[in-house]
N, C-alpha and C positions, 0 to 999 in steps of 0.2 A: 728240414732236419727230421730224420726218422727216429722211431722210438729207441731209447738207449737206457742203459742202467744208470741211475742217479749216482751210484758209488764211483763212477768213472770220472766225475768232474773233480779235478784236483786243485787244491789251494796250496801254493808254494811261496816261500819267503827267502829273500836274499839279504840278510842283515849285515853281512861282513864283506860283501863284494866278491866272494869265492864261489858264487853260483847259487842257484835255487835249490832248496830242500823242501820236501813235502812235510808239512807241519803236523797233520793230524789225520785220524780216521774220521772223516765227516760223515754223519748219518743224514743230515739234512743241509741243504745249501741253496742259496739263491743269489743271483746276480741281476742287478737292475741298472739300466742306462737311462739317464734323464736329460732332457734338454728344456731349459726354461724359455719362455717366450718373452718378447718385447712387444707390447701392444702399442700400435701407432694409429689406432682408430681416432678419428676426429669428427667434428660436426659435418664434414663434407664427405665422409666415407659412403660409398655406394650402398644404398638400401640400409644404412646403419649397421652393416655387417662389420664384424671385427676384422682389422687388418693387422698383420704381423710383420715385423722386420726380419727378413731372412738372415740366418747366421749370426744374430746379435746376442742371443741368450747365453746363459751359463750352461755348460755341460758338466755332468758328473756321473760317476759310477759308484754304486753301493753294493757291497757284498756282505751277506750274512751266512753264517754256518753254525752247525751244532754237532757235537760228536765227542770222541775221546782222543786224548793226545796219544801219538804214536810211541813216545818214550819220554823220559824225564828231561832230556835235552830239548825236545820240541816244546815241552811245557815251559821250561825256563826261558827259551828264546822268545816265545810269545809274551810271557810275563815281563820280561826286561824291555821288550819293545813297547809294550803298553805303558808301563810305569815310567819309562824314559820319554814318553810322548814323542817317540821317534817317527819320522816319515821315511819309509824304506821301500825298496822295490818289492812288489809282489807279482806273482804270475798265476793266472787262473786258466787252466786248460779245460776247454769244453770239447769232449771228444766228437769227432766227425763234424766239427763246426769251426773251431779256431782257438787261438791263444789271445787272452787279454793280458797286457802287461803295463805296469806303470807304478808311480809312487802312491802309496796309501798310508793312512794313519788308522790305527785301531781306535775306534771311538766308543766301543763297549766290549767288555770281557766279563762274563759271568760264569760262576762255577756252581754246580748242584750235584746232589747225590742222594740216593736212597740207602737206608741202612743195610739192605741186602743186594746192593748193586755197586757198580763202578761210579767214579766221579766223572761227570760230564761237563762240557763247557759250551757256551754260546759266545760267538764273536761277531762283531760288526766292524766293517772297514769302510772308509770313505776315501774317494780319490783326492789326491793332493797335488795334482799336476796333470800334464798331458797323458793321455792313455792311448796305447797303440793296440791295434787289433790285427792279427795275422790270420787270414782264412786258411783252412785246410782245403787244398784242391783235390 
């Protein structure tokens, strides 16, 4: 992947089944793919090297972001999703790389602000089901 502008990574939410909407102007964001391992090492493992069981561990995706809400509707949509402990479809568009889509739950939502600035938020999402990835060709 070549160098890109960070602002081009988009976080979208589909809370009502009527399509994805961009929820905020994110100033910082991160996406992380994780795969846990299942250790099958035993006393007969060659050279006492760790052995892993392929394809057996849990996989998950974590997304964090910080920024300002696009509008009052976006703010309300995220708040109601969080306080309802809802698991809804999210879409993350990574320019020149692909689109990640699946069910996520908001696990953290924080608000902050300076007396001479705008209110900002931090959000953290955890995958809650199978995640699809569509590569950009």
